[in-house]
C-alpha positions as CSV (number, residue, x, y, z in Angstrom):
1,X,-81.9,4.9,1.0
2,X,-79.1,6.7,-0.6
3,X,-77.8,5.0,-3.7
4,X,-74.3,4.8,-2.3
5,X,-73.0,3.3,1.0
6,X,-74.4,3.9,4.4
7,X,-73.6,2.0,7.6
8,X,-76.4,0.2,9.4
9,X,-78.7,2.8,10.9
10,X,-81.9,4.1,9.4
11,X,-80.4,7.4,8.3
12,X,-82.6,7.6,5.3
13,X,-85.8,5.8,4.1
14,X,-85.0,2.3,2.7
15,X,-86.1,1.8,-0.8
16,X,-89.1,-0.4,-0.3
17,X,-90.5,1.7,2.4
18,X,-90.0,5.0,0.6
19,X,-91.7,3.4,-2.4
20,X,-94.7,2.2,-0.5
21,X,-95.1,5.5,1.3
22,X,-94.8,7.4,-1.9
23,X,-98.1,5.9,-3.0
24,X,-100.3,6.2,0.1
25,X,-100.0,7.3,3.7
26,X,-99.6,3.8,5.1
27,X,-97.6,1.0,3.5
28,X,-98.3,-1.1,0.6
29,X,-101.5,-2.8,-0.3
30,X,-101.6,-3.1,-4.0
31,X,-104.7,-4.6,-5.6
32,X,-103.9,-7.3,-8.1
33,X,-106.4,-8.4,-10.7
34,X,-107.2,-12.1,-10.6
35,X,-105.2,-12.8,-13.8
36,X,-102.1,-10.8,-12.6
37,X,-102.4,-12.5,-9.2
38,X,-102.4,-15.9,-10.8
39,X,-99.4,-15.0,-13.0
40,X,-97.5,-13.6,-10.1
41,X,-98.2,-16.6,-7.8
42,X,-97.3,-19.1,-10.6
43,X,-94.0,-17.2,-11.3
44,X,-93.1,-17.1,-7.5
45,X,-93.7,-20.8,-7.1
46,X,-91.8,-21.7,-10.3
47,X,-88.7,-19.9,-9.0
48,X,-88.6,-21.7,-5.7
49,X,-85.8,-24.2,-5.6
50,X,-84.8,-26.7,-3.0
51,X,-81.6,-24.9,-2.1
52,X,-83.0,-22.2,0.1
53,X,-82.4,-21.5,3.7
54,X,-86.1,-20.7,4.2
55,X,-88.3,-23.8,3.9
56,X,-91.9,-24.6,4.8
57,X,-92.6,-24.4,8.5
58,X,-93.9,-27.7,9.9
59,X,-97.3,-27.6,11.6
60,X,-98.0,-24.3,10.0
61,X,-101.0,-22.4,11.5
62,X,-101.6,-19.0,9.7
63,X,-104.2,-18.0,12.2
64,X,-101.9,-18.6,15.2
65,X,-99.0,-16.7,13.4
66,X,-101.3,-13.8,12.7
67,X,-102.3,-13.6,16.3
68,X,-98.6,-13.8,17.4
69,X,-97.8,-10.9,15.1
70,X,-100.8,-8.9,16.3
71,X,-99.6,-9.5,19.9
72,X,-96.1,-8.4,19.0
73,X,-97.5,-5.0,17.9
74,X,-100.0,-4.4,20.7
75,X,-99.3,-1.9,23.5
76,X,-96.2,0.1,24.0
77,X,-93.2,-1.1,22.0
78,X,-92.9,-3.8,19.5
79,X,-91.6,-7.4,20.0
80,X,-89.2,-7.5,17.0
81,X,-88.0,-11.0,18.1
82,X,-91.5,-12.4,17.4
83,X,-91.7,-10.8,14.0
84,X,-88.3,-12.2,13.1
85,X,-89.2,-15.7,14.4
86,X,-92.4,-15.8,12.4
87,X,-91.6,-14.1,9.1
88,X,-88.0,-15.3,8.6
89,X,-89.1,-18.9,9.1
90,X,-92.1,-19.1,6.8
91,X,-92.1,-19.4,3.0
92,X,-93.4,-16.8,0.6
93,X,-96.6,-18.9,0.2
94,X,-97.0,-19.3,3.9
95,X,-96.6,-15.5,4.5
96,X,-99.4,-14.8,2.0
97,X,-101.7,-17.0,4.1
98,X,-100.6,-15.2,7.3
99,X,-101.5,-11.9,5.6
100,X,-104.9,-13.2,4.7
101,X,-105.5,-14.6,8.3
102,X,-104.4,-11.2,9.8
103,X,-106.7,-9.2,7.6
104,X,-109.6,-11.6,8.5
105,X,-108.9,-11.5,12.2
106,X,-108.0,-7.8,12.6
107,X,-109.6,-6.1,9.6
108,X,-106.3,-4.4,8.9
109,X,-103.4,-5.0,6.5
110,X,-100.4,-6.7,8.0
111,X,-97.9,-4.8,5.9
112,X,-99.6,-1.5,6.9
113,X,-99.4,-2.4,10.5
114,X,-95.8,-3.5,10.4
115,X,-94.7,-0.5,8.4
116,X,-96.1,1.9,11.0
117,X,-94.4,-0.1,13.9
118,X,-91.0,-0.6,12.3
119,X,-88.3,1.6,10.8
120,X,-85.1,1.6,8.8
121,X,-83.4,-1.3,7.1
122,X,-85.3,-3.8,9.4
123,X,-88.6,-2.5,8.1
124,X,-87.3,-2.8,4.5
125,X,-86.5,-6.5,5.0
126,X,-89.8,-7.3,6.7
127,X,-91.9,-5.6,4.0
128,X,-89.9,-7.3,1.3
129,X,-90.6,-10.7,2.9
130,X,-94.3,-10.1,2.7
131,X,-94.3,-9.7,-1.1
132,X,-94.6,-12.3,-3.8
133,X,-91.3,-12.5,-5.7
134,X,-92.2,-10.7,-8.9
135,X,-94.0,-7.9,-7.0
136,X,-90.8,-7.4,-4.9
137,X,-88.7,-7.2,-8.1
138,X,-91.1,-4.7,-9.7
139,X,-90.9,-2.4,-6.6
140,X,-87.2,-2.6,-6.5
141,X,-87.0,-1.7,-10.2
142,X,-89.5,1.2,-9.7
143,X,-87.4,2.6,-6.8
144,X,-84.2,2.2,-8.7
145,X,-85.5,4.6,-11.4
146,X,-87.4,7.0,-9.1
147,X,-86.1,10.5,-8.6
148,X,-82.7,11.8,-9.5
149,X,-80.2,9.2,-10.6
150,X,-80.7,5.6,-11.3
151,X,-79.5,2.6,-9.2
152,X,-78.1,0.6,-12.1
153,X,-77.2,-2.2,-9.7
154,X,-80.9,-3.0,-9.2
155,X,-81.7,-3.1,-12.9
156,X,-78.7,-5.4,-13.5
157,X,-79.2,-7.7,-10.5
158,X,-82.8,-8.3,-11.5
159,X,-83.0,-8.3,-15.3
160,X,-79.7,-10.2,-15.9
161,X,-80.7,-13.0,-13.5
162,X,-84.4,-13.8,-13.9
163,X,-86.0,-16.4,-16.2
164,X,-88.2,-15.4,-19.1
165,X,-91.3,-16.3,-17.1
166,X,-90.2,-14.2,-14.2
167,X,-89.5,-11.2,-16.5
168,X,-92.8,-11.5,-18.2
169,X,-94.6,-11.5,-14.8
170,X,-92.6,-8.5,-13.6
171,X,-93.5,-6.7,-16.8
172,X,-97.2,-7.5,-16.4
173,X,-97.3,-6.4,-12.8
174,X,-95.4,-3.2,-13.4
175,X,-97.7,-2.2,-16.3
176,X,-100.8,-2.9,-14.1
177,X,-99.4,-1.1,-11.1
178,X,-97.8,2.0,-12.7
179,X,-99.7,2.4,-15.9
180,X,-96.6,2.3,-18.1
181,X,-94.5,-0.5,-19.4
182,X,-91.3,-1.4,-17.7
183,X,-89.6,-1.0,-21.1
184,X,-90.8,2.6,-21.3
185,X,-89.6,3.3,-17.7
186,X,-86.1,1.8,-18.4
187,X,-85.8,3.6,-21.8
188,X,-86.6,6.9,-20.1
189,X,-84.1,6.4,-17.4
190,X,-81.1,4.9,-19.2
191,X,-79.4,5.5,-22.5
192,X,-77.0,4.2,-25.1
193,X,-76.0,0.5,-25.4
194,X,-76.7,-0.1,-21.7
195,X,-80.4,0.8,-22.4
196,X,-80.4,-1.5,-25.5
197,X,-79.2,-4.5,-23.4
198,X,-81.8,-3.9,-20.7
199,X,-84.6,-3.6,-23.3
200,X,-83.4,-6.8,-25.0
201,X,-83.5,-8.6,-21.6
202,X,-87.0,-7.2,-21.0
203,X,-88.3,-8.9,-24.1
204,X,-87.9,-12.2,-22.2
205,X,-86.8,-13.8,-25.4
206,X,-83.8,-15.8,-24.4
207,X,-83.7,-19.3,-25.8
208,X,-84.3,-21.5,-22.7
209,X,-83.7,-24.9,-24.5
210,X,-80.7,-27.1,-23.9
211,X,-79.7,-27.2,-27.5
212,X,-76.1,-26.5,-28.4
213,X,-75.3,-25.8,-32.0
214,X,-71.6,-26.5,-32.2
215,X,-71.1,-24.7,-35.5
216,X,-73.0,-21.7,-34.3
217,X,-71.0,-21.6,-31.0
218,X,-67.8,-21.4,-32.9
219,X,-69.2,-18.7,-35.1
220,X,-70.6,-16.7,-32.1
221,X,-67.2,-16.9,-30.4
222,X,-65.4,-15.7,-33.6
223,X,-67.9,-12.9,-34.2
224,X,-67.6,-11.6,-30.6
225,X,-63.8,-11.7,-30.9
226,X,-63.9,-9.9,-34.2
227,X,-66.3,-7.3,-32.7
228,X,-64.0,-6.6,-29.8
229,X,-60.4,-7.7,-29.3
230,X,-59.6,-8.1,-33.0
231,X,-60.6,-4.5,-34.1
232,X,-60.2,-0.9,-33.2
233,X,-63.3,0.0,-31.2
234,X,-66.0,-2.4,-30.2
235,X,-69.2,-3.5,-31.9
236,X,-71.3,-4.0,-28.8
237,X,-74.3,-5.1,-30.7
238,X,-72.6,-8.4,-31.5
239,X,-72.1,-9.0,-27.8
240,X,-75.7,-8.1,-27.1
241,X,-77.0,-10.5,-29.8
242,X,-75.1,-13.4,-28.4
243,X,-75.2,-12.8,-24.7
244,X,-78.9,-11.8,-24.4
245,X,-80.4,-14.3,-26.8
246,X,-78.5,-17.7,-26.7
247,X,-79.3,-20.4,-24.2
248,X,-77.3,-21.3,-21.1
249,X,-75.6,-24.4,-22.4
250,X,-74.8,-22.9,-25.8
251,X,-73.2,-19.8,-24.1
252,X,-70.9,-22.1,-22.0
253,X,-69.7,-23.6,-25.3
254,X,-69.3,-20.1,-26.8
255,X,-67.1,-19.1,-23.8
256,X,-64.9,-22.1,-24.3
257,X,-64.5,-21.4,-28.0
258,X,-63.8,-17.7,-27.2
259,X,-61.0,-18.7,-24.9
260,X,-59.5,-20.8,-27.8
261,X,-59.8,-18.1,-30.4
262,X,-58.7,-15.1,-28.3
263,X,-56.5,-16.6,-25.6
264,X,-58.6,-14.8,-23.0
265,X,-61.5,-15.4,-20.8
266,X,-64.6,-13.6,-22.1
267,X,-64.8,-11.7,-18.8
268,X,-61.3,-10.3,-19.3
269,X,-62.2,-9.1,-22.8
270,X,-65.4,-7.4,-21.6
271,X,-63.4,-5.5,-18.9
272,X,-60.9,-4.5,-21.6
273,X,-63.4,-3.5,-24.2
274,X,-66.1,-1.8,-22.2
275,X,-66.7,0.4,-19.2
276,X,-69.4,1.6,-16.8
277,X,-72.9,0.1,-16.7
278,X,-72.5,-1.6,-20.0
279,X,-69.4,-3.5,-18.7
280,X,-71.4,-4.3,-15.5
281,X,-74.4,-5.7,-17.3
282,X,-72.4,-7.9,-19.7
283,X,-70.3,-9.2,-16.9
284,X,-73.4,-10.0,-14.8
285,X,-74.9,-12.0,-17.7
286,X,-71.6,-13.9,-18.2
287,X,-71.2,-14.6,-14.5
288,X,-74.8,-15.8,-14.1
289,X,-74.4,-18.2,-17.1
290,X,-71.2,-19.6,-15.6
291,X,-72.3,-19.7,-11.9
292,X,-75.4,-17.8,-10.7
293,X,-74.8,-18.4,-6.9
294,X,-71.2,-17.2,-7.4
295,X,-72.5,-14.0,-9.0
296,X,-74.8,-13.3,-6.0
297,X,-72.0,-14.2,-3.6
298,X,-69.7,-11.6,-5.2
299,X,-72.5,-9.0,-5.1
300,X,-73.0,-9.7,-1.4
301,X,-69.3,-9.5,-0.7
302,X,-68.9,-6.2,-2.5
303,X,-71.9,-4.8,-0.7
304,X,-70.2,-5.3,2.6
305,X,-66.5,-5.1,2.1
306,X,-64.7,-1.8,2.8
307,X,-66.2,1.2,4.5
308,X,-69.9,1.1,5.0
309,X,-72.6,-1.1,3.5
310,X,-74.6,-0.9,0.4
311,X,-77.8,-2.0,2.1
312,X,-80.0,-1.8,-1.0
313,X,-78.0,-4.7,-2.6
314,X,-77.6,-6.7,0.7
315,X,-81.3,-6.6,1.4
316,X,-82.4,-7.3,-2.1
317,X,-80.3,-10.4,-2.5
318,X,-81.0,-11.8,1.0
319,X,-84.8,-11.3,0.6
320,X,-85.0,-12.5,-3.0
321,X,-82.8,-15.6,-2.8
322,X,-83.6,-16.9,0.7
323,X,-86.0,-19.5,-0.7
324,X,-84.2,-20.2,-4.0
325,X,-80.5,-20.8,-3.7
326,X,-79.1,-19.2,-0.5
327,X,-77.4,-22.5,0.5
328,X,-75.4,-22.4,-2.8
329,X,-74.7,-18.7,-2.4
330,X,-73.3,-19.4,1.1
331,X,-71.1,-22.2,-0.2
332,X,-69.8,-20.1,-3.0
333,X,-69.1,-17.2,-0.7
334,X,-67.0,-19.4,1.6
335,X,-65.2,-20.9,-1.4
336,X,-64.5,-17.5,-3.0
337,X,-63.6,-15.4,0.1
338,X,-62.5,-17.9,2.8
339,X,-65.1,-16.5,5.2
340,X,-68.7,-17.3,5.8
341,X,-71.5,-15.1,4.6
342,X,-72.9,-15.3,8.2
343,X,-69.7,-13.9,9.7
344,X,-69.7,-11.0,7.1
345,X,-73.3,-10.0,7.8
346,X,-72.7,-10.3,11.6
347,X,-69.7,-8.0,11.4
348,X,-71.2,-5.5,9.0
349,X,-74.8,-4.9,10.4
350,X,-76.4,-4.4,13.7
351,X,-79.6,-4.6,15.8
352,X,-82.8,-6.3,14.5
353,X,-81.6,-5.7,11.0
354,X,-78.6,-8.0,11.6
355,X,-80.8,-10.6,13.4
356,X,-83.3,-11.0,10.6
357,X,-80.6,-11.1,7.9
358,X,-78.8,-13.8,9.9
359,X,-82.0,-15.9,10.1
360,X,-82.4,-15.6,6.4
361,X,-78.8,-16.6,5.9
362,X,-79.2,-19.7,8.1
363,X,-76.3,-21.0,10.3
364,X,-72.6,-20.6,9.7
């Protein structure tokens, strides 16, 4: 997929598909060692919230689902409606069991079969749904840095929003799959202070406790102010040290103190003091600390507003957040923009691609 905006059609290969096909003629089966598989599975399950639109299907029968999917691909043409009905209404864990049942019954890989039957953005969504969460993140990151140019949005969307455990798992899988560390890949594809922020996030060293050190919060706010608004030029390292290391509750206090000491919201100061990808990544961190569903709602809105659609962002968020916090993202979207996410997707996409995204979105 082009890094910029396209409308809905499969004009170019979507990211996931292009990535999968770059490794072998059919689509993606990637062997996981037992220890990496356990880590990936644990990380996927740990991320699951109870605010998703996709929940466990009652009376789940993986063998029956596998046969339905097989039937949908037999003969001339493909029954996309069946594929949507099954995959958009099963959890990540349930989809793994369907994949196993399909391989057992048919002797072929489900992702391979679907990849050869489908195309365009619809195929991208379907293949994304079949992956465990950290595996999907790793592939998105790999694609973002593949070839000419970098899709900085993918690096920011993933690294600024995942937990330490999730980032550690992505790192482990990436190293196993590509034979190089994610840090080396990011370092080779980015530069300057933006690179340093991403490398810091990749260490997965953020304090995840609930401790708020009041004196330190005041000091952090003062130091950020003195590193930015209060001087000529900006000492970005101070911003990095505070924004990439401190815990969630502590940072909320820092933002309150910053408002007092500077008379500005921290977001306004970042916009004034920085530009480009560095501004984007610092803003993403701040927005996620304040309101993560609100951050994703804004990303979705911007991916669809105006001319054309940035399908890479739309697909990534709809696939990755469907089982975690899509209900909260929808609520924030309505609150922020006065329109439903459902109506935006409906008006901005078409065909089976639209249908599967609307199922992941849930009702109005």
